[in-house]
Each structure stands twice: as C-alpha cells, then as structure tokens.
C-alpha positions as CSV (number, residue, x, y, z in Angstrom):
1,X,-0.2,0.0,-0.4
2,X,1.2,3.3,-1.2
3,X,1.9,5.9,1.9
4,X,2.5,9.4,1.9
5,X,6.4,9.1,3.0
6,X,6.6,6.8,-0.3
7,X,5.9,10.1,-2.4
8,X,8.0,12.3,-0.2
9,X,11.0,9.9,-1.1
10,X,10.2,10.0,-5.1
11,X,9.7,14.1,-4.5
12,X,13.0,14.4,-2.7
13,X,14.9,12.6,-6.0
14,X,13.2,15.4,-8.0
15,X,10.8,12.3,-9.4
16,X,7.5,14.3,-9.7
17,X,5.7,12.6,-12.5
18,X,6.6,8.8,-10.9
19,X,4.8,10.8,-7.5
20,X,2.1,11.9,-8.9
21,X,1.0,8.3,-10.5
22,X,1.5,7.0,-6.4
23,X,-0.8,9.7,-5.6
24,X,-4.0,7.8,-7.6
25,X,-3.0,4.8,-5.4
26,X,-3.6,6.7,-2.0
27,X,-7.1,5.2,-1.0
28,X,-7.5,8.4,1.4
29,X,-8.7,11.8,-0.2
30,X,-7.1,13.8,2.5
31,X,-4.0,12.0,2.1
32,X,-4.3,13.0,-1.9
33,X,-4.2,16.6,-0.5
34,X,-1.6,16.5,1.3
35,X,0.5,14.6,-0.9
36,X,-0.1,17.0,-4.1
37,X,-0.1,20.1,-1.6
38,X,3.7,18.6,-1.0
39,X,4.5,18.0,-4.5
40,X,3.4,21.6,-5.6
41,X,5.3,23.4,-2.7
42,X,8.8,21.4,-3.6
43,X,8.7,22.4,-7.2
44,X,7.5,25.9,-6.5
45,X,10.2,26.2,-4.3
46,X,12.7,24.9,-6.4
47,X,12.1,26.0,-9.4
48,X,9.7,29.0,-8.2
49,X,7.1,27.3,-11.3
50,X,4.0,29.3,-10.4
51,X,1.9,28.0,-13.2
52,X,2.7,24.3,-12.4
53,X,2.2,24.7,-8.8
54,X,-0.7,26.2,-9.4
55,X,-2.2,23.7,-11.8
56,X,-1.6,20.9,-9.5
57,X,-3.5,22.7,-6.5
58,X,-6.6,22.5,-8.9
59,X,-6.0,18.7,-8.3
60,X,-5.9,19.0,-4.7
61,X,-9.1,21.1,-4.5
62,X,-10.5,18.1,-6.5
63,X,-9.4,15.7,-3.9
64,X,-10.8,18.1,-1.0
65,X,-14.3,18.8,-2.9
66,X,-14.9,14.9,-2.5
67,X,-14.3,14.2,1.1
68,X,-17.4,14.1,3.1
69,X,-16.4,13.9,6.3
70,X,-17.0,17.7,7.5
71,X,-13.7,17.4,9.8
72,X,-11.2,16.1,7.2
73,X,-12.4,18.8,4.7
74,X,-11.9,21.2,6.8
75,X,-8.3,20.2,7.0
76,X,-8.3,19.5,3.5
77,X,-9.3,22.9,2.5
78,X,-7.2,24.5,5.2
79,X,-4.4,22.8,4.1
80,X,-4.7,23.7,0.2
81,X,-5.6,27.4,1.1
82,X,-2.0,27.6,3.2
83,X,-0.3,26.2,0.1
84,X,-2.1,28.8,-2.5
85,X,-1.1,31.4,-0.2
86,X,3.1,30.1,0.1
87,X,2.8,30.2,-3.8
88,X,1.4,33.7,-4.0
89,X,-2.2,33.0,-5.0
90,X,-3.4,35.4,-1.9
91,X,-6.9,35.6,-3.5
92,X,-7.7,31.8,-3.7
93,X,-6.0,31.1,-0.7
94,X,-8.1,33.7,1.5
95,X,-11.1,32.4,-0.1
96,X,-10.5,28.7,0.4
97,X,-10.0,29.7,4.0
98,X,-12.8,31.4,4.3
99,X,-14.6,28.3,3.0
100,X,-13.4,26.4,5.8
101,X,-14.5,28.5,8.6
102,X,-17.8,27.8,7.3
103,X,-17.3,24.5,7.0
104,X,-16.1,24.1,10.2
105,X,-18.9,26.2,12.1
106,X,-21.3,24.2,10.3
107,X,-20.1,21.0,12.0
108,X,-22.7,20.0,14.6
109,X,-21.1,17.8,16.9
110,X,-19.1,20.3,18.8
111,X,-16.0,18.5,19.9
112,X,-15.3,18.0,15.8
113,X,-16.0,21.9,15.7
114,X,-12.8,22.7,18.1
115,X,-10.6,20.6,16.6
116,X,-11.6,21.6,12.9
117,X,-11.3,25.4,13.9
118,X,-7.9,24.5,15.7
119,X,-6.6,22.7,12.3
120,X,-7.3,25.9,10.3
121,X,-6.0,28.1,12.8
122,X,-2.7,25.9,12.4
123,X,-2.5,26.5,8.6
124,X,-3.8,30.2,8.9
125,X,-0.6,30.5,11.5
126,X,2.0,28.7,9.5
127,X,1.1,30.7,6.2
128,X,1.8,34.1,7.7
129,X,-2.2,35.1,8.9
130,X,-0.8,35.5,12.5
131,X,-3.9,37.6,13.8
132,X,-6.8,35.4,11.9
133,X,-5.5,32.2,13.1
134,X,-5.3,33.6,16.6
135,X,-9.0,34.8,16.5
136,X,-9.8,31.4,15.1
137,X,-7.9,29.5,18.0
138,X,-10.1,32.2,20.2
139,X,-13.2,30.8,18.6
140,X,-12.0,26.9,18.9
141,X,-11.6,27.9,22.8
142,X,-15.0,29.6,23.1
143,X,-16.7,26.8,21.4
144,X,-15.2,24.5,23.7
145,X,-16.0,26.1,26.9
146,X,-19.7,26.5,25.8
147,X,-19.9,23.0,24.9
148,X,-21.9,20.5,27.0
149,X,-18.9,18.5,27.2
150,X,-18.0,17.2,30.6
151,X,-14.8,18.7,32.9
152,X,-12.7,15.7,32.1
153,X,-13.8,16.2,28.3
154,X,-13.1,19.8,27.9
155,X,-9.6,19.3,29.4
156,X,-8.7,16.9,27.1
157,X,-9.5,19.0,24.0
158,X,-8.2,21.9,25.6
159,X,-4.6,20.3,26.0
160,X,-5.0,19.3,22.4
161,X,-5.6,23.0,21.4
162,X,-2.4,23.8,23.5
163,X,-0.8,21.3,21.1
164,X,-2.3,23.1,18.2
165,X,-0.9,26.7,19.2
166,X,2.6,25.1,20.3
167,X,2.6,23.1,16.8
168,X,1.5,26.4,15.2
169,X,4.5,28.3,17.1
170,X,7.3,25.6,15.7
171,X,6.6,26.3,12.2
172,X,7.0,30.2,12.5
173,X,10.0,32.7,12.6
174,X,11.0,33.6,16.6
175,X,8.8,36.9,16.9
176,X,5.8,35.1,15.4
177,X,6.0,31.6,16.9
178,X,6.1,33.7,20.7
179,X,2.5,34.4,19.9
180,X,1.3,31.1,19.7
181,X,3.9,29.7,22.5
182,X,2.8,32.4,24.5
183,X,-1.0,31.3,24.4
184,X,0.0,27.8,24.9
185,X,1.4,28.5,27.3
186,X,-1.0,30.1,29.1
187,X,-3.3,27.0,28.5
188,X,-1.2,24.4,30.3
189,X,-0.2,26.6,33.0
190,X,-4.1,26.7,34.3
191,X,-4.7,23.2,33.1
192,X,-1.4,22.5,35.8
193,X,0.2,20.0,32.9
194,X,3.5,21.1,34.1
195,X,6.1,19.5,31.3
196,X,4.7,21.1,28.3
197,X,4.0,24.5,30.5
198,X,7.6,24.0,31.5
199,X,9.2,23.3,27.7
200,X,7.1,26.3,26.5
201,X,8.5,28.7,29.0
202,X,12.1,27.4,27.6
203,X,10.6,27.9,23.7
204,X,9.5,31.6,25.0
205,X,13.2,32.2,26.6
206,X,14.8,31.2,23.3
207,X,12.4,32.6,20.7
208,X,13.1,35.8,22.9
209,X,16.8,35.5,22.3
210,X,17.1,34.0,18.8
211,X,15.3,37.3,17.8
212,X,16.9,37.7,14.3
213,X,18.4,34.4,13.5
214,X,15.4,32.3,15.1
215,X,14.4,29.5,11.8
216,X,12.9,26.6,13.0
217,X,15.7,24.9,12.3
218,X,18.4,26.6,14.3
219,X,15.6,26.5,17.3
220,X,15.6,23.1,17.2
221,X,19.4,22.1,17.7
222,X,19.5,24.8,20.2
223,X,17.5,23.1,22.3
224,X,19.1,19.9,21.8
225,X,22.3,21.5,23.0
226,X,23.8,21.3,19.7
227,X,25.4,24.4,19.7
228,X,28.7,23.6,17.3
229,X,25.8,22.7,14.5
230,X,24.3,26.1,15.2
231,X,27.5,28.2,15.2
232,X,28.5,26.3,11.9
233,X,25.2,27.0,10.2
234,X,25.1,30.3,11.0
235,X,28.9,31.1,9.7
236,X,28.8,29.5,6.4
237,X,24.8,31.0,5.9
238,X,25.3,34.5,6.9
239,X,27.1,37.1,6.1
240,X,28.4,40.5,7.7
241,X,26.3,42.2,10.3
242,X,23.7,39.2,10.1
243,X,26.5,36.5,11.1
244,X,27.2,38.8,14.0
245,X,23.9,39.0,15.1
246,X,23.5,35.4,15.1
247,X,26.6,34.2,16.9
248,X,26.3,36.9,19.5
249,X,22.6,35.7,20.5
250,X,23.5,32.0,19.9
251,X,26.1,32.8,23.0
252,X,23.4,34.8,25.3
253,X,21.4,31.6,25.0
254,X,24.6,29.8,25.9
255,X,24.7,32.4,28.9
256,X,21.3,31.8,29.7
257,X,21.5,28.1,29.6
258,X,24.8,28.0,32.0
259,X,26.7,26.6,28.7
260,X,30.2,27.9,29.9
261,X,31.4,28.1,25.8
262,X,29.8,31.1,25.5
263,X,32.6,33.4,26.5
264,X,34.9,32.2,24.1
265,X,32.4,32.7,21.3
266,X,31.9,35.8,22.2
267,X,35.5,36.2,22.0
268,X,35.8,35.1,18.2
269,X,33.3,37.0,17.2
270,X,34.8,40.8,18.7
271,X,38.1,39.3,17.2
272,X,36.3,39.2,13.6
273,X,34.1,41.8,13.2
274,X,36.2,44.9,12.4
275,X,35.7,44.8,8.7
276,X,32.1,44.3,8.9
277,X,29.9,47.5,7.9
278,X,27.3,47.6,10.4
279,X,23.6,49.6,10.2
280,X,22.2,51.8,12.9
281,X,19.4,49.4,13.6
282,X,22.5,46.6,13.9
283,X,24.9,48.7,16.0
284,X,21.8,49.3,18.3
285,X,20.9,45.8,18.9
286,X,24.3,44.5,19.2
287,X,24.8,47.0,22.1
288,X,21.9,45.3,23.7
289,X,23.4,41.8,23.2
290,X,27.0,42.9,24.3
291,X,25.4,44.9,27.4
292,X,23.7,41.0,28.1
293,X,26.4,39.2,27.5
294,X,28.2,41.3,30.0
295,X,30.9,42.7,27.7
296,X,30.4,45.8,29.0
297,X,33.4,47.9,27.2
298,X,32.5,46.7,23.6
299,X,28.7,47.2,24.3
300,X,30.1,51.3,25.1
301,X,31.5,51.5,22.0
302,X,28.9,50.4,19.9
303,X,26.3,52.4,22.0
304,X,28.8,55.5,21.4
305,X,27.7,55.1,17.5
306,X,24.3,55.2,17.9
307,X,23.0,58.6,16.1
308,X,19.4,58.4,17.5
309,X,19.0,60.2,21.1
310,X,16.5,57.9,22.4
311,X,17.9,54.7,21.3
312,X,21.6,55.9,22.2
313,X,20.1,56.8,26.0
314,X,18.3,53.7,26.4
315,X,21.6,51.7,25.1
316,X,23.6,53.4,27.8
317,X,21.2,53.1,30.5
318,X,21.2,49.5,30.1
319,X,24.9,49.6,30.3
320,X,24.8,51.6,33.2
321,X,22.5,49.4,35.2
322,X,24.6,46.5,34.3
323,X,27.3,47.4,35.8
324,X,25.1,48.5,38.3
325,X,24.0,44.4,39.0
326,X,27.8,43.7,38.8
327,X,28.7,46.3,41.6
328,X,30.5,48.3,39.4
329,X,28.8,51.3,41.0
330,X,31.1,54.3,40.3
331,X,31.3,53.5,36.2
332,X,28.2,53.3,36.3
333,X,27.2,56.7,37.6
334,X,29.9,57.6,34.8
335,X,27.8,56.2,32.3
336,X,24.9,57.5,33.2
337,X,26.4,60.9,33.3
338,X,26.8,60.7,29.4
339,X,23.0,59.9,28.8
340,X,22.2,62.3,26.4
341,X,18.0,62.3,26.7
342,X,17.4,63.9,30.1
343,X,14.3,62.0,31.3
344,X,16.0,58.4,30.3
345,X,18.9,59.8,32.3
346,X,16.7,60.7,35.6
347,X,15.0,57.5,35.4
348,X,18.4,55.5,34.7
349,X,19.5,57.3,38.0
350,X,16.3,56.1,39.9
351,X,16.6,52.8,39.0
352,X,20.4,52.9,39.8
353,X,19.9,53.7,43.7
354,X,17.1,50.8,43.5
355,X,20.0,48.7,42.7
356,X,22.6,49.9,45.1
357,X,20.1,50.0,48.1
358,X,19.9,45.9,47.4
359,X,23.4,45.5,47.7
C-alpha cells in the first residue's frame, strides 16, 4: 500500500511524475490533498514555477471537494488554502480559508468543530495569517467552553488546542512563534500540565533571545544543545552584520542555559568584526546583546555610535544598570552622566539607586 512517505521520497529525488502516479494509489482523499500540496510546494520552492504549482493545486482542490467527513474536509481545504498562499495566490488562499471556516462552524458535533477550528487556525498561522489564526483559536476555545462536554473531556480538548498552538509556533520564525507559544503556555499553566508548560517557558525564552536568526531548524538544534552545529550553520549561511548578530544571539542563549563556552564564542566574534559595516539598527541591537553578555566595554563602543538620541540613551542606561548589578557603581554613575536624554538619565539614576540599595 502506498503511503505519503513513499511519495515524499520520490519528491526529494525530483521524480515528480512518478510521485503523481503514486498519488492515485492513495486511498484517502485527505492524503491525496496533502501529497499533491507537498509536490506543488517542492516544485515552487525549487523552480519558482507558479503556473505548474497552481495547476497541481487544482487537483488538490478536486480531491478536497470529494471528502465527505466534515472535519477532514476542513483540514483539506485549510491545507490547500495554505499552499495557495505560499505559492503567491493570496486571493484563492483567502477564499478557501473562508470556506474552511464556514465548513468548520457548520459542524454539529462540538468536539469535531473545536478540532476543525484549531486545525484551520494552524494552517492560517503557518501561512503568515497570524492575527486571523489567533482569532480563530479563540473561537475554538469559546466553542469548547460553551459546549456541553464534561470537565474531563473539556480538559482533554483544551490540551489538544494547546498542542496545536505549540505546533503552530514550532513552524514559525521567532517573532511570530512567540504569540502562539505564550497562548499555549497560558493554557497548559492553567491546566497544571507542568511538563508542557515548562517546555514552553524554555521555547519562549529561546525565541525572545534568538530574534534575528530564529528559524525552526536553528531553534530545534539549540534546544537539543547542538551549539557547534548552530554556530557552523550561521557561519556558513550568513555574512557581515547578520552573522555577527546571529552568533551573539547564540552566545546569549548559551549564557542563559549556563553553557560556559559562550565566552569563547563572544571573544571570537569580537575578534573578527572589525571589517564589518553595521547599520544603525544593527549597532543598536549589538550594543544590547553585548550588554546582556557582560561585554560592557565593547557595548559602550557600539552605544557611542548610535545616532538616535533616544535609542542611544536607552542603550547607555542598560549598560549603566548592568554595571550596577555587577557592583561597579562608580562606572555606572559615570555612564549615566553621559546619557543625552534627560528623562532617560533621570529614570536610569532612580533605578540605579534602587539597585544600590539592595547590594
């Protein structure tokens, strides 16, 4: 019996015609939708052939229409909609998402309706429709709370929704993933599912640290502690400012999980950044990273190059407070003295005095 995995192997080898022949051997129309979508995406990503990918997606739509089970139909339509958005046909993608939501809301069984809405939200999220995805997750949540399920069933379905939220976050870049992780953490925390809440706390901390180079692949490797792999990947994939920022973000994560090798990484980055031309945005962010890494002298060098008065003042304030926390009070007061924005200077002084009182 043919499985999607068999088709994926053919797709990886570029044997698209053979893969399409195998699609007809699949028994489940939802599997056919998934398989054709994967083929279309691979063709689009490798050859930018929008025309061929769109033709294939018409076949995927055909298979989706043949599905009778309402839950599977919503999943199929959402999958097709997501693929259309990815290959650039926004109008068709949005129209199919609307259809998927209509189908989901028409499902009489509240349990299936909750999952259908959650699945549609997942596909919206991975398609970049972050606000719509989160709104639809809330509709699924409200549907569940208002349902006549008993407490145990509701808890089970809340966990399923939380897992879908987490899965959505796992598929997105750091800045978008954060919203889904935080909502999932809120659910698991309230349900006292401690091991899931703890994992999400770690993922939240990671995406807040790896902001610029927070791809799914690199985040997964960092969670597994494969630091050398991530460092090699960033070094080979990025150049100049992007590379410096990526490596410093990794170093900061290593510091936060108490991997002592972060000091060596910071030292190597600092030794090799002289020839890099930095943007003002990069200078500001690097000053922040170096401050959090404890490289205060280097952070001051970058902060001095910031032209925006407000941003420069905030960077200097952060450096001063870090010095205070390290009990370098004399240096902290000296940095505060050179803060150009008077309001920021005043606030920095107040916070420094508060820190000093606790030492």
